[in-house]
RODO-2510 file (C-alpha; in nm, 4 decimals, decimal comma):
residues 486
     n   res          X          Y          Z
     1     m     7,4378    -0,7623     1,8744
     2     p     7,3268    -0,8396     1,5199
     3     t     7,2232    -0,5600     1,2980
     4     l     6,8673    -0,5168     1,1833
     5     e     6,9861    -0,6332     0,8313
     6     e     7,1341    -0,9373     0,9723
     7     l     6,8247    -1,0350     1,1681
     8     k     6,6127    -0,9762     0,8565
     9     k     6,8408    -1,2047     0,6561
    10     v     6,7889    -1,4852     0,9065
    11     r     6,4153    -1,4486     0,8776
    12     l     6,4307    -1,4451     0,4982
    13     e     6,6076    -1,7777     0,5212
    14     k     6,3363    -1,9073     0,7310
    15     l     6,0708    -1,7793     0,4899
    16     k     6,2546    -1,9633     0,2012
    17     s     6,2515    -2,2884     0,4017
    18     i     5,8853    -2,2592     0,4757
    19     k     5,8231    -2,2117     0,0928
    20     d     6,0519    -2,5062     0,0097
    21     a     5,8547    -2,7185     0,2435
    22     g     5,5535    -2,6593     0,0157
    23     l     5,3675    -2,4402     0,2805
    24     l     5,2203    -2,1060     0,2270
    25     a     5,3850    -1,8496     0,4485
    26     y     5,0983    -1,6049     0,3887
    27     p     4,7807    -1,8040     0,3412
    28     a     4,4472    -1,6136     0,2771
    29     k     4,2325    -1,8029     0,5084
    30     t     4,2442    -1,9121     0,8730
    31     k     4,0317    -2,1896     1,0440
    32     r     3,9890    -1,9612     1,3469
    33     t     3,6721    -2,0493     1,5420
    34     h     3,6994    -1,7969     1,8310
    35     a     3,8676    -1,4636     1,8876
    36     i     4,0954    -1,4812     2,1856
    37     q     3,8562    -1,2847     2,4116
    38     e     3,5826    -1,5236     2,3178
    39     a     3,8106    -1,8334     2,3922
    40     l     3,8923    -1,6955     2,7368
    41     l     3,5235    -1,6851     2,8107
    42     l     3,4941    -2,0533     2,7490
    43     f     3,7037    -2,1542     3,0277
    44     g     3,4920    -2,3756     3,2819
    45     k     3,2768    -2,4799     2,9996
    46     i     3,4200    -2,6364     2,6805
    47     f     3,7832    -2,7274     2,7772
    48     k     3,6181    -2,9973     3,0257
    49     s     3,4659    -3,1751     2,7206
    50     k     3,8024    -3,1565     2,5354
    51     k     3,6416    -2,9942     2,2354
    52     s     3,8979    -2,8426     2,0061
    53     i     3,8818    -2,4818     1,9125
    54     a     4,1136    -2,2679     1,6828
    55     v     4,2491    -1,9375     1,7655
    56     s     4,4836    -1,7006     1,5588
    57     g     4,7153    -1,4127     1,6602
    58     r     5,0627    -1,2648     1,6675
    59     i     5,3336    -1,4263     1,8744
    60     m     5,4453    -1,1675     2,1348
    61     a     5,6821    -1,4167     2,3327
    62     m     5,8262    -1,7420     2,3139
    63     r     5,9538    -1,9643     2,6013
    64     g     6,1120    -2,3113     2,5494
    65     h     6,1274    -2,5739     2,8142
    66     g     6,2650    -2,9067     2,6791
    67     g     5,9997    -3,0419     2,4474
    68     a     5,7560    -2,7706     2,5052
    69     t     5,7293    -2,4146     2,3963
    70     f     5,4931    -2,1614     2,5537
    71     l     5,3713    -1,8756     2,3328
    72     d     5,2007    -1,5485     2,4115
    73     i     4,9492    -1,4900     2,1458
    74     q     4,7670    -1,1664     2,0880
    75     d     4,4875    -1,0765     1,8521
    76     g     4,2887    -0,7511     1,8438
    77     t     4,0753    -0,8710     2,1275
    78     a     4,3036    -1,0225     2,4015
    79     k     4,6065    -1,2391     2,4767
    80     i     4,6265    -1,6112     2,5542
    81     q     4,8990    -1,8463     2,6262
    82     g     4,9745    -2,1193     2,3594
    83     l     5,1416    -2,4462     2,4405
    84     v     5,3168    -2,6622     2,1631
    85     k     5,4525    -2,9993     2,2946
    86     t     5,6332    -3,2752     2,1215
    87     d     5,3964    -3,5371     2,2455
    88     k     5,1052    -3,3481     2,0894
    89     v     5,2346    -3,2348     1,7462
    90     g     5,5157    -3,4899     1,7183
    91     e     5,9091    -3,4273     1,6957
    92     k     5,8973    -3,3123     1,3377
    93     g     5,6174    -3,0603     1,3984
    94     y     5,7740    -2,9323     1,7126
    95     k     6,1180    -2,8928     1,5413
    96     f     5,9479    -2,7043     1,2672
    97     l     5,7977    -2,4559     1,5106
    98     i     6,1359    -2,3934     1,6720
    99     d     6,3220    -2,3559     1,3533
   100     h     6,0868    -2,1318     1,1620
   101     f     5,8710    -1,9325     1,4000
   102     d     5,9878    -1,5946     1,5562
   103     i     5,8203    -1,3297     1,7821
   104     g     5,6040    -1,1204     1,5555
   105     d     5,4872    -1,3913     1,3360
   106     f     5,1145    -1,4808     1,3104
   107     i     5,0130    -1,8341     1,4089
   108     e     4,6894    -2,0370     1,4043
   109     i     4,6555    -2,2803     1,6879
   110     t     4,3988    -2,5616     1,6987
   111     g     4,3678    -2,7451     2,0311
   112     n     4,2035    -2,7783     2,3673
   113     l     4,1782    -2,5233     2,6456
   114     i     4,3556    -2,6081     2,9598
   115     t     4,4733    -2,4391     3,2762
   116     t     4,8333    -2,5002     3,3620
   117     k     4,9612    -2,5844     3,7048
   118     r     5,0385    -2,2116     3,7586
   119     g     4,6749    -2,1372     3,6711
   120     e     4,7474    -1,9936     3,3299
   121     k     4,4698    -2,0154     3,0750
   122     t     4,6188    -2,1882     2,7776
   123     i     4,5336    -2,3414     2,4390
   124     e     4,7329    -2,6636     2,3983
   125     a     4,8209    -2,7257     2,0290
   126     e     4,7034    -3,0247     1,8441
   127     d     4,7946    -2,8575     1,5212
   128     y     4,9248    -2,5060     1,4132
   129     k     5,0187    -2,3238     1,0971
   130     i     5,1823    -2,0138     0,9941
   131     l     4,9581    -1,7205     0,8955
   132     s     5,2177    -1,4527     0,8218
   133     k     5,5894    -1,4574     0,8595
   134     s     5,7264    -1,1349     0,9865
   135     l     6,0605    -1,0161     0,8358
   136     l     6,1531    -0,7487     1,0844
   137     p     6,1845    -0,8079     1,4663
   138     l     5,9382    -0,6229     1,6965
   139     p     6,0963    -0,3201     1,8800
   140     e     6,1355    -0,5161     2,2121
   141     k     6,3773    -0,7549     2,0348
   142     w     6,5467    -0,4686     1,8663
   143     h     6,5984    -0,1273     2,0349
   144     g     6,2529    -0,0176     2,1228
   145     l     6,0587     0,2908     2,0190
   146     q     6,1822     0,5765     2,2523
   147     d     6,1786     0,8722     2,0144
   148     v     5,8423     1,0452     1,9775
   149     e     5,8955     1,1179     1,6110
   150     e     5,9753     0,7423     1,5473
   151     r     5,6648     0,6409     1,7528
   152     l     5,4483     0,8497     1,5451
   153     r     5,6113     0,7507     1,2126
   154     k     5,5680     0,3790     1,3010
   155     r     5,2300     0,4230     1,4698
   156     y     5,1329     0,0690     1,4074
   157     l     5,4041    -0,0381     1,6451
   158     d     5,3135     0,2139     1,8931
   159     i     4,9715     0,0860     1,9038
   160     l     5,0741    -0,2648     1,9293
   161     f     5,3009    -0,2097     2,2416
   162     n     5,1191     0,0839     2,4106
   163     p     4,7657    -0,0021     2,5494
   164     e     4,7149     0,3737     2,6218
   165     v     4,7434     0,4548     2,2444
   166     k     4,4939     0,1725     2,1566
   167     d     4,2505     0,3001     2,4212
   168     m     4,2881     0,6506     2,2888
   169     i     4,1889     0,5393     1,9375
   170     q     3,8838     0,3671     2,0760
   171     k     3,7973     0,6837     2,2728
   172     r     3,8369     0,8821     1,9554
   173     a     3,5834     0,6740     1,7801
   174     t     3,3408     0,7000     2,0673
   175     f     3,3796     1,0703     2,0730
   176     w     3,2543     1,1199     1,7263
   177     n     3,0113     0,8412     1,7311
   178     s     2,8408     0,9872     2,0498
   179     m     2,8356     1,3301     1,8721
   180     r     2,6690     1,1745     1,5657
   181     n     2,4182     0,9798     1,7851
   182     f     2,3264     1,2935     1,9812
   183     l     2,2577     1,5099     1,6810
   184     i     2,0688     1,2293     1,5061
   185     k     1,8448     1,1993     1,8260
   186     k     1,7921     1,5694     1,8095
   187     g     1,6465     1,5357     1,4572
   188     f     1,9553     1,6465     1,2586
   189     l     2,0199     1,4990     0,9122
   190     e     2,3805     1,3815     0,8469
   191     v     2,4890     1,5136     0,5069
   192     e     2,8078     1,4982     0,2858
   193     t     2,9294     1,8121     0,1012
   194     p     3,2218     1,8720    -0,1466
   195     v     3,5836     1,8634    -0,0302
   196     l     3,7059     2,0093    -0,3519
   197     e     3,5802     2,3670    -0,4099
   198     v     3,6259     2,6339    -0,6609
   199     t     3,6049     2,9032    -0,3879
   200     t     3,6761     2,8293    -0,0295
   201     g     3,4216     2,9570     0,2189
   202     g     3,3205     2,9254     0,5936
   203     a     3,6463     3,0270     0,7655
   204     d     3,9384     3,2472     0,7778
   205     a     4,2247     3,0339     0,6636
   206     k     4,4902     2,9680     0,3924
   207     p     4,3661     2,6684     0,1787
   208     f     4,5639     2,3969    -0,0059
   209     t     4,5428     2,4275    -0,3804
   210     t     4,5404     2,1346    -0,6222
   211     h     4,4562     2,0843    -0,9871
   212     h     4,1402     1,9126    -1,1243
   213     n     4,2555     1,7466    -1,4483
   214     a     3,9226     1,6506    -1,5875
   215     l     3,7880     2,0121    -1,5707
   216     d     4,1279     2,1706    -1,6161
   217     l     4,1011     2,4114    -1,3319
   218     d     4,2730     2,4801    -0,9978
   219     v     4,0537     2,4003    -0,6948
   220     y     4,0983     2,4206    -0,3206
   221     l     4,0695     2,1690    -0,0476
   222     r     3,7897     2,2900     0,1843
   223     i     3,8663     2,4864     0,5018
   224     s     3,5292     2,4231     0,6574
   225     t     3,3029     2,1343     0,6845
   226     g     3,0525     2,2434     0,4198
   227     e     2,9394     2,5693     0,5866
   228     l     2,8285     2,7499     0,2632
   229     w     2,6883     2,4080     0,1406
   230     q     2,4932     2,3288     0,4535
   231     k     2,3423     2,6835     0,4449
   232     k     2,2273     2,6259     0,0864
   233     l     2,0488     2,3314     0,2292
   234     m     1,8750     2,5610     0,4684
   235     v     1,7681     2,7498     0,1496
   236     a     1,6442     2,4250     0,0104
   237     g     1,4137     2,3513     0,3014
   238     f     1,6037     2,1357     0,5265
   239     e     1,5872     2,2482     0,8970
   240     k     1,8681     2,0543     1,0760
   241     t     2,1670     1,9224     0,9106
   242     f     2,5376     1,8193     1,0238
   243     e     2,8505     1,6863     0,8743
   244     i     3,1476     1,5091     1,0361
   245     g     3,4398     1,5158     0,7993
   246     r     3,7886     1,6157     0,7070
   247     q     3,9058     1,9679     0,6342
   248     f     4,2448     2,1248     0,5494
   249     r     4,4121     2,4341     0,6417
   250     n     4,7682     2,5263     0,4845
   251     e     4,8911     2,7021     0,8099
   252     g     5,1206     2,6456     1,0893
   253     m     5,1641     2,3306     1,2856
   254     d     5,1922     2,3279     1,6596
   255     a     5,0548     2,1450     1,9583
   256     e     4,7045     2,2783     1,8928
   257     h     4,6844     2,3015     1,5208
   258     l     4,6925     2,0564     1,2298
   259     q     4,6352     2,0985     0,8574
   260     d     4,4379     1,7815     0,8005
   261     y     4,1899     1,7028     1,0676
   262     t     3,8264     1,6107     1,1503
   263     q     3,5503     1,8684     1,2158
   264     m     3,1885     1,8618     1,2834
   265     e     2,9454     2,1513     1,1794
   266     f     2,5781     2,1640     1,2219
   267     y     2,3110     2,4123     1,1010
   268     w     1,9725     2,4578     1,2584
   269     a     1,7111     2,6538     1,0916
   270     y     1,4766     2,8859     1,2997
   271     a     1,7371     2,8899     1,5861
   272     d     1,9559     3,1765     1,6895
   273     y     2,3007     3,1790     1,8776
   274     q     2,1454     3,1716     2,2081
   275     m     1,9517     2,8483     2,1373
   276     g     2,2873     2,7314     1,9917
   277     m     2,4631     2,7817     2,3161
   278     d     2,2060     2,5831     2,4915
   279     l     2,2254     2,2916     2,2589
   280     v     2,6128     2,3002     2,2460
   281     e     2,6501     2,2928     2,6272
   282     e     2,4140     1,9852     2,6139
   283     l     2,6128     1,8330     2,3309
   284     y     2,9495     1,8740     2,4922
   285     k     2,8276     1,7292     2,8383
   286     y     2,6781     1,4217     2,6475
   287     v     2,9881     1,3447     2,4284
   288     i     3,2283     1,4009     2,7097
   289     k     3,0466     1,1813     2,9579
   290     e     3,0109     0,9106     2,6904
   291     t     3,3618     0,9142     2,5872
   292     f     3,5479     0,9532     2,9121
   293     g     3,2868     0,8574     3,1834
   294     t     3,3452     1,1867     3,3742
   295     l     3,2934     1,5526     3,3479
   296     d     3,5923     1,6450     3,5614
   297     f     3,9377     1,7230     3,3958
   298     n     4,2678     1,8542     3,4479
   299     i     4,3771     2,0262     3,1174
   300     k     4,6918     2,2220     3,0738
   301     g     4,6976     2,3134     3,4396
   302     f     4,3313     2,3960     3,4653
   303     q     4,0903     2,2153     3,6942
   304     i     3,7609     2,2046     3,4715
   305     d     3,4277     2,0733     3,5619
   306     f     3,1956     2,0465     3,2660
   307     g     2,9027     1,9722     3,4849
   308     k     2,8875     2,3138     3,6465
   309     k     2,7199     2,6253     3,5169
   310     w     2,9084     2,7439     3,2093
   311     e     3,0719     3,0945     3,2218
   312     k     2,9934     3,3849     2,9802
   313     y     3,2914     3,5822     2,8627
   314     d     3,2580     3,9214     2,6951
   315     y     3,5026     3,9788     2,4276
   316     w     3,5636     4,3690     2,4744
   317     t     3,5798     4,3065     2,8591
   318     i     3,8460     4,0342     2,8428
   319     i     4,0676     4,2244     2,5945
   320     n     4,0334     4,5409     2,7797
   321     k     4,1165     4,3664     3,1072
   322     y     4,4248     4,1661     3,0012
   323     a     4,5478     4,3674     2,6988
   324     k     4,4501     4,7247     2,8248
   325     i     4,3028     4,8458     2,4988
   326     d     3,9445     4,9321     2,3646
   327     i     3,9183     4,7515     2,0459
   328     f     3,6140     4,9409     1,9326
   329     e     3,7782     5,2766     1,9836
   330     a     4,1485     5,2066     1,9104
   331     s     4,3044     5,2658     1,5695
   332     l     4,5302     5,0190     1,3921
   333     p     4,8459     5,1979     1,4870
   334     e     4,7357     5,2027     1,8466
   335     m     4,6581     4,8353     1,8363
   336     e     4,9994     4,7502     1,6706
   337     k     5,1787     4,9603     1,9482
   338     q     5,0078     4,7710     2,2147
   339     l     5,0887     4,4261     2,0515
   340     q     5,4436     4,5287     2,0468
   341     k     5,4304     4,6465     2,4175
   342     l     5,2890     4,3168     2,5228
   343     e     5,5634     4,1438     2,3183
   344     i     5,3094     3,9597     2,1000
   345     t     5,4664     3,8291     1,7759
   346     y     5,2495     3,8488     1,4639
   347     d     5,2620     3,8273     1,0887
   348     k     5,3150     4,1739     0,9380
   349     k     5,2273     4,0639     0,5944
   350     g     4,8778     4,1724     0,4996
   351     f     4,8419     4,3042     0,8548
   352     n     4,5153     4,4876     0,9132
   353     k     4,2718     4,5651     1,1908
   354     t     4,1072     4,2278     1,1837
   355     r     4,4399     4,0564     1,2293
   356     a     4,5408     4,2965     1,5174
   357     i     4,2135     4,2282     1,7151
   358     d     4,2643     3,8629     1,6627
   359     n     4,6121     3,8669     1,7901
   360     l     4,5160     4,0662     2,1085
   361     w     4,2401     3,8270     2,1780
   362     k     4,4647     3,5126     2,1328
   363     y     4,6963     3,6753     2,3894
   364     c     4,4241     3,7220     2,6405
   365     r     4,2356     3,3922     2,6029
   366     k     4,5086     3,1921     2,7673
   367     n     4,3910     3,3308     3,1038
   368     l     4,0435     3,1797     3,0784
   369     s     3,9859     2,8158     3,2131
   370     g     3,6215     2,7666     3,0985
   371     p     3,4125     2,5803     3,0334
   372     g     3,2279     2,8831     2,8989
   373     f     3,1094     3,0934     2,6105
   374     l     3,2779     3,3898     2,4524
   375     i     3,0370     3,6434     2,3312
   376     g     3,0305     3,9960     2,2179
   377     l     3,2754     3,9417     1,9216
   378     p     3,3129     4,2282     1,6892
   379     i     3,1718     4,2124     1,3435
   380     d     3,5174     4,2914     1,1975
   381     v     3,6190     3,9257     1,2853
   382     s     3,2871     3,7597     1,2015
   383     p     3,2291     3,7961     0,8246
   384     l     2,9499     3,5321     0,8143
   385     a     2,7720     3,6218     1,1374
   386     k     2,4555     3,8212     1,1746
   387     r     2,4926     4,1558     1,3300
   388     d     2,3775     4,2127     1,6806
   389     e     2,0410     4,3889     1,6723
   390     k     2,1282     4,6177     1,9644
   391     n     2,4880     4,7042     1,8710
   392     e     2,5853     4,6685     1,5044
   393     k     2,9562     4,6729     1,5884
   394     m     2,9102     4,3221     1,7352
   395     a     2,8076     3,9898     1,6006
   396     q     2,5677     3,7280     1,7214
   397     r     2,8455     3,4860     1,7824
   398     f     2,9829     3,2598     2,0421
   399     q     3,2843     3,0475     2,0868
   400     v     3,3497     2,7663     2,3514
   401     i     3,6366     2,8510     2,5841
   402     l     3,8394     2,5651     2,7436
   403     a     4,1796     2,5840     2,9028
   404     g     4,2777     2,9092     2,7459
   405     s     4,1731     2,8131     2,3840
   406     e     3,8771     2,8204     2,1471
   407     m     3,6883     2,4838     2,1449
   408     g     3,4065     2,5483     1,8915
   409     n     3,2510     2,8471     1,7047
   410     g     2,8949     2,9331     1,6380
   411     y     2,6691     3,2217     1,5447
   412     s     2,3428     3,3398     1,4059
   413     e     2,4155     3,2978     1,0405
   414     l     2,4014     3,6115     0,8294
   415     n     2,1067     3,5611     0,5805
   416     d     2,0831     3,9196     0,4454
   417     p     2,2317     3,8751     0,0881
   418     q     2,3175     4,2432     0,0487
   419     d     2,4928     4,2467     0,3853
   420     q     2,6758     3,9280     0,2861
   421     e     2,7662     4,0602    -0,0446
   422     e     2,9189     4,3887     0,1176
   423     r     3,1141     4,1740     0,3610
   424     f     3,2654     3,9562     0,0893
   425     k     3,3764     4,2694    -0,0942
   426     e     3,5565     4,3865     0,2241
   427     q     3,7138     4,0414     0,2565
   428     e     3,8300     4,0706    -0,0974
   429     k     4,0032     4,4010    -0,0179
   430     l     4,1909     4,2412     0,2674
   431     r     4,3067     3,9555     0,0421
   432     k     4,4197     4,1880    -0,2250
   433     a     4,6165     4,3676     0,0330
   434     g     4,7956     4,0405     0,1342
   435     d     4,5762     3,8899     0,4040
   436     q     4,5817     3,5285     0,2889
   437     e     4,3466     3,4204     0,5668
   438     a     4,0612     3,6614     0,4494
   439     q     3,7607     3,4886     0,3053
   440     m     3,7155     3,4430    -0,0660
   441     a     3,3956     3,6032    -0,2122
   442     d     3,1257     3,3418    -0,3128
   443     y     2,8722     3,5152    -0,5265
   444     d     2,7002     3,1852    -0,6005
   445     f     2,6300     3,1700    -0,2210
   446     v     2,4949     3,5284    -0,2270
   447     e     2,2571     3,4391    -0,5139
   448     a     2,1301     3,1403    -0,2905
   449     l     2,0733     3,3830    -0,0079
   450     e     1,8658     3,5924    -0,2457
   451     y     1,6193     3,3153    -0,2831
   452     g     1,5803     3,3370     0,0973
   453     m     1,7291     3,1461     0,3958
   454     p     1,5463     3,1137     0,7204
   455     p     1,7066     3,2428     1,0475
   456     t     1,9706     2,9827     1,1219
   457     c     2,2236     2,8947     1,3788
   458     g     2,5419     2,7271     1,2812
   459     f     2,8274     2,5720     1,4881
   460     g     3,1550     2,3913     1,4388
   461     l     3,4084     2,1951     1,6403
   462     s     3,7221     2,0150     1,5504
   463     e     3,9151     1,7306     1,6795
   464     r     4,1168     1,9766     1,8879
   465     l     3,8546     1,9282     2,1649
   466     f     3,9492     1,5681     2,1844
   467     s     4,3059     1,6349     2,2069
   468     f     4,2467     1,8900     2,4910
   469     l     4,0311     1,6341     2,6712
   470     m     4,3113     1,3768     2,6385
   471     d     4,5550     1,6522     2,7448
   472     k     4,7912     1,5596     2,4615
   473     p     4,9283     1,7503     2,1548
   474     a     4,6815     1,7441     1,8710
   475     r     4,9008     1,5221     1,6421
   476     e     4,9501     1,2618     1,9144
   477     t     4,5601     1,2147     1,9196
   478     q     4,5438     1,1410     1,5448
   479     i     4,5828     0,7849     1,4450
   480     f     4,8344     0,8391     1,1863
   481     p     4,9490     1,2104     1,1793
   482     l     5,1268     1,3616     0,8833
   483     m     5,5030     1,3052     0,9109
   484     r     5,7891     1,4446     0,7072
   485     p     5,9474     1,1760     0,4974
   486     k     6,2884     1,0405     0,6195
***
């Protein structure tokens, strides 16, 4: 079997021959009159009148039979059979095709639509030309793409040969567009907020750092999709805003977590977390139905019906049930002892009560199927949420629970500037003690709150929801996931 370099050398020789013949191997323009899908719809109409059309696409297969060669031609819409015959294009034209074209090349064919004796819808060439000469053979002619890493690294080939991947990408677009359409219909305004920030805000996460040359200062890639910026828009008088965009977290990578991903966040003035839960349930049902055509799923071994009444899970009750500890009464040493007893691994650097509670919760959540809302979260793990008016130890916060994981986070936003300033100071202490996920203090935001922000509900979800609905690892549902260089 020839090596890849040997195959490439042969194709380079063909490329040189095309150029020596005075032809463009990579022309900028095609005379295409119809996409292949459109051409297929014409059968029974145009081909009877012998009217020529032109289609263009990639050659996916070639089969020679004497003075005729059949081609499988594929564009972004469909596949059609092409037929090039000596009596139509001449001996010279036919020989040129045989000598210079390979599987993987892009071709333009002008001709009539016919149906072969075998009933195959076909375009019979009167003329053809090269549109793009491929220099490397496609995997089917080489060794295939069996390795997952190689498939993701050469995603363009994975898409080309795997209809399921192409369908996933189309579903991904529907997922975000249906979410956008839902929110716009509900009166939300789509906005764009900065990706580069002097102070990260809106989440507990480790940021990426870069340098802004023009201003000569270090800045961060945002870890939320404009949370503090959108709340400033509430101060400014907007009542409903949302943003769909990329955010970045310089943390671990696993089946559920990525460092560079899409998130949606909305902010709704004069609404609280109870109203937020009602809207979010309606949003999920709409988006999921629009994207997948069903509300019934099997995800990570859980049978999930989004159409049923959603559960309500109490944070304290769940942790007490599965981890056997009272998070409101236990001390940090007691929590750490229980983590060790449950064989829960955790990062000891900057370890504190907030991280202890969070690790206990993550251990317990895997037992919950959902769909449902987690409520009753402690204020210790909710630095931007409003305190519950009946119990100051808890926040007016909710999270969407699905197949043992969190699939969205929302709360009645904290709009008391003095309370917010105190919580920022507590977060600063945690950062100085080594907790890199503790939030940075943003006193510009505190000043904005001092001008007054109305009661507001905020909510965010990431593309992890889409990956769960596809029941695939998160990076496999990104179009081009970040890969380590070879």
